[in-house]
N, C-alpha and C positions, 0 to 999 in steps of 0.2 A: 544641631549646631549649638554650642554653648553661648552664654551671654558674652563672654570675652571674645569669642570668635565672631559673633555678630557685630560687636563694636569695631573689631579690626576690619571687617568687610565694609562697614559704613565709612570708616576712615579711608580705605582704599578707593571706594567709589567717589567720595568727595575730592580726594587728592587727584584722582585720575581725571575727574571733570575739570578741575582747575588747570591741570597739566594740559588737557586737550584745548581748553580755552586759550592758554598761553601760546600754543603753537600757531594760533591765527594772528597773533600780534606781530608787528615788524620784527624780523629776526635780529637785525643789528642796528637798533636806533642809536641816535647820537648819545654819547655817554653823558649821564647826569641830566638828560632831558626828561620831560614829563613821561613820555612813552617808555623811556629806559627804566624809570622808577616803577611804572605800572607793570612792566614785564618782570622786573626783579621781584616786585611784591607778589605777583601771581605765582611764580615758580617757587619763591621762598615759602609762601603759605602752603602750597601743595607739598613741598618738601617736609616742612615741620608737621603738617597734619599727618602725613604718612609715617614719619620716622622719629618723632620726638622721643618715643620710648627707647628706640635703638641708641640715640645719642645719650640718654640718661644712663642706660645700661653700660655703655662704653666708659662714661665718666666714673660711674660707681665701681666698675671693675678695675679701672686704673688706680683708683684710690685704695683698693684692696690688694693691689699688686698683681692683678690678673690682667695683664696688658694685651697679650696677643690672642685675641679671639675674633670670631666673625663680626661681632658688634664693633670692635675697634677698626677692622678693615673697612667695613661699610661706612663708618663715621668719617674716617680720615680721607677715604676716596671721594665721598660725596661732598664733604666740606671743601676739599681741594678743588673739585670741579667748579663749585660755586665761586671760590676765590679767583680762579683764572677766567671767570666769565662764562663758563659752560653751564648756564643755569638750568636749561632744559635737561641736559644729560645728568646733572647732579640730582635733580628731582626724580628723573626716570630710574636711576640706580636705586633710590630708596623705595619708590613705589613698587617696582618689580621685585625687590628683595622681600617686601612685606607680602606680596602675592605668593612668593615661595614659602614664606612662614605660614601663611594661611593654609596652603596646600598641605604642608607638613602637619599642622594641627588637625586638619580634617582626616588625614590619613592615619595619624596616631589614634584619633578618636574612633575611627572605624575598626582598626585592629584591636583596640581595647574592648570593643563591644562584646566579643565572645568571652573575654576574661571577666568583664563586668557581669555577664549573664551567670557565670560560675559563682561570682561573689554574691549574687542574689539568693543563693541557697541558704544564707545565714538566717536562722529563725529569730524573730524579735522577742518572742515569749513562749512559755510553755504552760499548759493548763494541767495542774497537778491535783490529784485527789488527796485531801487531808481532812480527817475527822468528819467524813461524810459530805464535805463541801469541795467544789472545784475552784481552785484559786489560780489566778494568773500571776506567774512569777517569771523572773529571768531564768533562762535555761541553765545557767551555771549554779543556780540555787537548788536545783533538783538533785536528790541523792539517789544512789544506786538502790534498787529495790522498790522505789516509789512508783505509783501508777500515774501515767499521764494520759489525758484524753485528747485525741486528735479528730477534729470535725472535718467533714468534706470540704475540700478547697484549702485546707491549712497545710503548712509545711510540718514535717515531722521534726521536732526540735532535738531529739536525743536518740541514740541507739537503744534498742531493746527487743523484747519478744512480745508478740501479740497475745493478750490474755482474753480479749473479748472482741467479737466482730470480725468482719471480712470486708475487703475492699480491693480496688485496683490502685497501684501506686504509679505515679508519673516520676520516673527516674531520669528523665532526659537531661536535667542539669548535671547529673552525676555521671551518666554513662553515654550520653548522646543518642540513646535509643528512644524512639517515639512510642513504642508499644507499651501498654500498661502491664505492670507486674502484679499478678494476683497474690494476695496474702490472706491468711486466716489464722485462727488460734494455733499457737505453737511455732509460727514462722518468725524468723529473725527479720528485723526491720532496721533500716539505716536512716540516720538524720540527713536532712537535705532533700529527701524525696517529698513529693506532694501527694496527699491523700485525695484521690480523685472522686470517690463516691461515699462509701459506708463509714459509719462512726467506728473508731478504733480505740481500744484501751491497751496501753503498752506498758509492760514492766521494764523499767530502765535498767540496763546492764552495764552502762559506762557513764562516768561523769562527763560533762560537756567538754572539758579540756582534752579528753581522750576520744571524743566521738568522731565519727567519719567526717562530718561537716567541718569540725575544727581542724582536723588534719588536712583536709583539702584546701581550706582557706589559707592555712599556713603555707602550704605548698605553692598555691597561686601567688600569694604575696611575695614569696621569695624567688619566684621563677625568673625575674628580671635581674637578679643580683649576680648570677653566674654568667659572665660574658664569654662568648666564643673567642678563640684565638684571633680570628680575623677582626672581630669587633675591637678587641684590646689593642691589636696592632694599629688599627685606624686611629684610635684615640691617642696612642703614643706618637703616631706619625704626624697627626695634626699639631701636637704640642711642639714638635721639632720643626715641622714644615713652615708653620705660620711666621715665626720670627725670622726664618731664613728668607722667605719671600719679601717680608717687610724690608730687611736689609738690602736685598737685591733691588727693590723698588727705589730705595734711597740712592743707591749707587747709580741706577739708571737715570735718575733725575739730576744728580750732581756731576758725575764724571763727564758724560758727553756734553753737558752745558758748559763746563769749563774749557772743553776742547773746541767745540763747534759753536758755542753761543746758543742763542734761541732757547732761553730758559723755559718759556711758556710751552713750547712744543714738547720738550723732554719731560717736563713736569706732568703734562697731560698724558704722555705715554706711561709714565711711572704710576699715575693714578689709575689708568686703564689696567695696567699690570696688577695693581692691588685688587681691583674688583674681580679680575679673572682668577686670581690666586686663592680666593676664599674657598676653604675646603668643605663648604656646606653640603654639597652633593654626597660626599663620602660620610661625613660625620652624621648626617641625618639618615640617609638611605640604608646604610649597613645595619645599624641597630633596629631600624624600622622593619627591615626584611626579616630579621630573626624574631622580632616581636610578633610580626604577622604570622610567621610559621607556627609559633607557640600558640597563638590565638586560634588558628585554623585547626590545629590538633586538639585543643581544649574543647572546641565546639563539637568534636566527634568523640569525646570521652577519652582522649589520649592526653594525659597530663605529663608534660615535659618540664623537668625542674630547672632548666636554664638553657641559654643559647649554646653553651659549650657542648651539652649533650645532644642538642639538635644537630650541631655541626659534626660531632663524632658519629652519630647514627648514619649520616650520609656517606661515611667512609667504611661502614661495617661490611665486611665480606665473609666473616665467619659467624654463624649463628649456632650457639650451643643451647639445646633445649633439655629441660627436665621432661620426664615422660608423663607421670600421673598427674592429672589435673591441668596439664599444659597442652600436651598433644592429644591426650585422651580425656574422656569425659570425667574420669575419676568416680564414676558410678558403677561399682563392681557388683557382680551377681554370681552366686555359686553355680557353677556349670557341671561339676562332677564330684561325687563323694566316693572314695575308694578305701574302705577299711582293709587292713592287712589280714590275710586269711588266717594267720596264727594268733590274731588278737582276740578273736571271739566276739568282736563288736559288730553290731549292725550299722547301717548307714546313719540312722537316726541317733544311735548312741555315740558314734564318732563325732557327728555334727554337734551333739549336745556337749561333749567334753570340750571341743574346740571353742564353741560359743561361750561356755562358762569361763574359759581362760581369757578369751579375746575381749570380753565385755568391758574390761578396764581400759582398753586402748581406744584412741580416737582416730586411728588410721582407717582410711576408707576400706581397706581389705578386711580389717577386723569388724568394722560395722556391717559389711555385707554378710559375713558369717553369722553374726548375731541376728541380723534381720531374717536370714534363711531359717533360723531356729525358732522363729516366732510360732507360738502354739505348742511348743514342746517345753516341758518344765525343766528349766536350767538349774542344776544343782548349785549349792552355796560354794563360793570361792573363798579361800583363805590365803593369806600371805602372798597375794599376787603382785608381781613386779614386771614392768615392761623394760626390755633391754634394747636400747636404740640400735637399729640396723640389723637386729637378729630376730626378736620375737618376744613371747610372753612365757613366764614361768609362774605356776600357781599350784596350790594344794587343793584338790577337789576330792571329796569323799575319802580323805586320808591318803590319796595317791598324788605323787608329784607329776604334774602334767606340763609338758613342753609343747608349745605351738609356735612355729616360725618357719624360717627359710632353711635351705639345705646347709648353709654355713653354720646355723645354730645347731643343727643335728650333728654335724661333724665336730663342732666345738665341744658338744656334750658327750661325744663318744657313741652316739646312736648309729651314725654312719661312719664308714672308714674314709680316709683321706681321698681314696680313689673314686668316691661317689660322684657321678656326673649329673645327677638330677633325675627327675621323672619326665617321661615323654608326654605327659598330659598337656593339653592346650592351656594357654593363659598362665596366670600366676598360681603357684602351688604353695599351700600352707601344709607343712608336715606336722604330725602329732606323735608324741611319745608319752607313754604312761609308765612310771616307775622304771625308767631306763630302757624300756623296750618299745620298738617301733609299733605304732598303732594304726597308721594309715595316713592318707593325705586328702586334702580338699582342694579342688581346682576352682579358682576365681577368675572370671574373665572381665576385661575392660575393653571398651571400644574407642576408636579414634573419634575426635570431634568431627562433626559433620563437614566443616569447611577447612579442616586441617590440611588435607592434600592439596586443595586449590591454593591455600595461603602459601604453602611451601613452594609450589610451582611458580607462584607470582614472585616470590623472593628470587628464585632462579632467573626469571625473566628480567627483573629489575637490576640485579647486581651480581649475577652468577654466584650466588652465595653457596658456601660450603656448609652443609647442615649436619650437625653432630648431636646425637642423643645420649644423655647420661641417665642412668637409672640404677636403682638397687635391685631391680627385678632380675629374673633368670635370663641368661643369654638367649635361649630359644624364644621366650616370650617377647623379649625386647626386639629381636630380629624380625619377628612376625609383624610387629607394629611398624618397624622401620621399613620393611618391604612394602607394606600397604601405603605408606606416606611418602616414599621416595627419599628417605634419610640416607646420607652418604656414609656415615660412620656411626657405629654403636659401641658404647662402653657400658657394660652391664655388671651386675652384682657388686655395685659400689656402696660402701658404707657412707654415712653423711660426710665424713671428712675426706672420703675418696673423691667426691664430686669436686671439692675445692682443689684437691691435688690435680685432678684431671684438667680443670679449668686453667690452673697455673702452667701445666705442661703444654697445653694448646696455646696459651698466651706467649710462652717463651719461644715456641716454634714459629710463630707468625712473623710476617715482615712488619717493619715499623710503620709503613704507609697504610696497612690494613688494620681496621678496628675489629675487636671481638665483642659481640653482644651475647649476653646470657639471658635466656628467657625461662623464668621459673614462676611457681605459684605464690611466691612471696612469704610463705610461712616457714618452711624449713630450708629455703634456698638463700637466705640472707647473706651468708658468707660468699657464696658464688656470685650473687648479684653485685656485691660490693667489689669483688676482685676484678670483674670484667671491665672493659673500657666503657661500656654502657650496659647497665642492668635494666631489664624489662620485666615488670611484674605482671603476671596474668591473674585474672580473677581477684583484683585487689579491692573490690567494693567491701569496705568494712575491715580490711586487713591492715592492722597497724604495722606489722612487720614489712609488708610490701611498700607502704608509703614511706617508711623510714629508710629502707635499704636500697630501693630501686631508684634509678635515674629517670626512667620512663614508667608511668603507671597506667595500665589499661583498665579503666574503670568498668568497662562493659564485658570483661571476660571473653572477648572475641578475638581469637587468634588471627582473624582476617584484618584486625587493626594493625598488626605488625607490618605487613607490606604497605599499608596506607601510611603509617608513620615514616617508613623509609622513603616513600614517594614525596611526602611533605618535606622531609629533611633535604632530599636531593634537589627538589625544585627550589627550596629556599637558598641552598648553596649556589645553584646555578644563577639565580637572580642576583645574589651578592657579588659574584664574580663579574657578571655582566655590568653591574653598576660601577664597580671599581675600574674595569677596563675602559668603559665608555667615558666616565668622568675624567680619568687621567689623560686619556687620548685627546679629548676635546680641549681640556684646559692646557695641555702641553702645546697643542697647535696654536691656540689663540694667544698664549703667553709669548710665544716666539713672534707671532705676527704683531702683537702690541708693542713689543720691544723694538721691532723693525719699523714701526709706524704704519703698518698696513691694516691694523684693527683699531676701530674707534671704541668709544664707551658703549655704544649699542651692541657691538659684538661681545664686549666684556659682560654686559648684562645677560646676554644669551648664554655665554660660557659659565656664568655663575647661576643665575636664577633659572634660566631655561634648562640647563643640565640638571639642576636640583629638582625641578618639577618633573622632568622626564624620569629621573631616577626614582623619585617618590612614587610616581604612577606605576613604574615597573615593580617597585617593592610591594605595592598593594596587591600585585598578582599572587603573592603568597597566600592571601586569604581565600583564593578561589582554587580549590582542589576537587577534581572530579572523583566521585566515589568509584 
């Protein structure tokens, strides 16, 4: 509890004690008698102790032209009750309103805790080696290529590569995972993680402004700016609703009084009407629900950029997945080497040629071929170029070597247009030397361990249609799809083909159904941006993912997708519950107050009671079972 909240609690306790004492005094003493003044003084003191700040806010907002808000409603209703002699009820309105405000502050504080934990990843300083000395400087003063020293227990201030030492990293603040991540020389390391044990020296690869921790902090700070449609509607609704009910209260006080007389009774009804009409339950609980949902997700390593994306995710019925690195591990290994019988090449010679060509590429398949050729002397490569979506062209030992997919071979005239591919398992890389087919290498990838269970959970949660897009061969794609329970496969897609496929699926879906695209965040940025909600897998340290995606899974765990859907669905249910409950109770008590069947105590329940119940319900968004 903050100092401000403690002060409010003390004020509430003091005013409540004065209020309780006032209830034991004679209820209707003779006007202007000593007991009348005592009773007035007790309740007025309780009233001002509890609500002096509300009265000041109302006056200040009126001076600024912001008349119709909850402070104005509470001020005019409670002051009116005091004027007509309902001292106890005027004080009660202000005390219980402040109780509701305290509940709101506590609830917001709790929902902010997980966000605050994320913000705690920000390093205060960096220890950098310069001229044989270790200097403590601001992280943004460290340049790329410098060596920083991270001692046990310290936060890693900048992204880099380990050049000395080994340790376990606590990445819980980034990924939500409690298990330590082992790192040693040559491993990439991300800012925001905590060095658990060994001393590390790290060569910095990014300036602080582009580091993982900087990107995450920016994402967290901006997460509350994008409002959900429901949240925006409630804000607009309150702006229109409040002046309407104030006008209705004035009419309720004046018109019946002119017709029937009894001004005091109708003014009391109008004041009761004003207390009931305060839209606090909606204005407070709806944003709080979304904020709680974002906080619950952040605690589990799921970064959601705004309430609008949380709401959209709850409506997602179509999930489009990239294959490599998203549904599969992306850790390829060579499973078969098949030289063409007319090429005169051995398996090692074919592998050698392909590895020499592929070594310029960062694609996981290319890396797996280069790794398989370790121990074999790879010839020198000249004039090598990578052709996106096709493969690699290079000059090796004076020969033009092509290594890539079947489309590449057809494009270069190695295969005819009728070529349907190879029947080898996995992904096939074809190789040609000086315009003649030389053979092929099969590379296999495996589904992620929990991918099948995660997709089955999506089915259970929202009967999701699951579509896989890949540049891989149809047979290899269908093999993975069958293992995971994918509903539809679109294979052999060029990079721009994925975007076109997403647009086609988007155009065919109904307006009520949202489309989510799940990719690895590196080469899927256009598709992530095109979908209703883009979900980036494996985004730890990926600038492209954090920039392009709406939801970022920091832990590279596909099981976080159904968890994010559950959080969004629960949040949306709670928002709807609060809206229906608040409007139903308020409508009922408004009618009863206008008819004279509801007094100020019922109004207090309809305002503060409903607000507290709605806030408590909103706080349930923080509790999500794994």
